[in-house]
C-alpha positions in Angstrom: 124.7 60.1 82.5 124.3 57.8 79.8 125.1 59.2 76.8 123.6 56.4 74.3 120.0 57.0 76.3 117.5 55.3 73.4 114.7 58.4 73.7 116.6 61.3 74.8 120.2 62.4 74.1 122.5 62.2 76.3 124.7 65.2 75.6 120.8 67.7 76.1 120.0 65.8 79.0 123.3 66.6 80.7 122.8 70.4 79.6 118.9 70.7 81.1 119.7 69.2 84.3 123.1 71.9 84.3 120.7 74.3 83.3 118.5 73.9 87.0 120.9 72.0 89.0 124.2 72.5 91.0 125.7 69.4 90.8 128.5 67.4 88.7 127.8 65.1 85.7 129.8 62.1 84.4 129.2 60.4 81.1 129.3 56.8 81.2 129.9 56.4 77.1 131.1 53.6 74.6 131.8 56.4 72.3 135.3 56.4 72.5 136.2 58.9 69.9 137.4 63.0 70.5 134.6 63.9 68.9 131.8 62.6 71.3 134.2 63.0 74.1 134.8 66.8 73.7 130.5 66.9 73.3 130.4 65.9 76.6 132.8 68.0 78.0 131.1 71.1 76.1 127.2 69.9 77.7 129.2 69.5 80.8 129.8 66.8 81.6 133.0 66.6 84.3 134.5 63.4 83.4 133.9 59.7 81.8 133.8 56.4 82.2 134.4 54.0 78.8 132.1 50.8 78.6 132.4 48.6 79.8 133.9 49.2 82.7 134.9 47.9 86.5 132.7 48.4 89.3 136.2 50.6 90.4 136.8 52.1 87.4 133.3 54.4 88.2 134.0 54.4 92.0 137.5 55.6 91.8 136.0 58.3 88.3 133.0 59.8 91.2 135.3 59.6 94.3 137.8 61.8 92.2 134.8 64.2 90.3 133.3 64.6 94.4 136.8 65.3 95.9 137.3 68.3 93.2 133.9 69.4 94.1 134.7 68.8 97.8 137.7 70.8 98.1 136.8 74.0 95.8 133.6 73.8 98.4 131.2 73.0 95.4 129.2 70.5 96.9 126.0 71.9 98.5 125.0 69.2 101.7 122.6 67.0 100.6 123.6 63.8 102.3 123.1 60.9 100.0 122.4 61.1 96.0 121.9 57.6 94.9 121.4 55.6 91.5 121.5 52.4 90.3 123.6 50.1 93.0 125.5 53.2 94.5 125.3 55.6 97.0 127.3 59.0 97.2 127.7 60.6 100.5 128.3 64.2 99.8 129.2 65.2 103.1 132.3 63.2 103.0 132.9 63.5 100.0 132.4 59.6 99.7 131.1 56.3 97.6 129.3 52.9 98.3 128.3 50.5 96.7 125.6 48.6 98.3 126.7 49.1 101.3 130.6 49.0 100.5 132.5 51.4 100.9 134.4 52.4 97.6 
């Protein structure tokens, strides 16, 4: 979740999503101050990635989040979730970028 959305509060959007869906949310943000990162965690973000970030950092963070949810049995068995250029295979807790495994 981008915390700095132009027409929507990313913190509130995270809370709204989590009120209706059992998903993991990672915050994507240029805000590195502890107040913003703590607020993201209180909203329900399980991890964060600071902008600018590399594809590798994003894939590593999301892979870590997925592995934790997979280990605890928290993943639901939806085969794919997609965003931007990334695909997330929830069955195998893996991430690919434009068809390449991450």
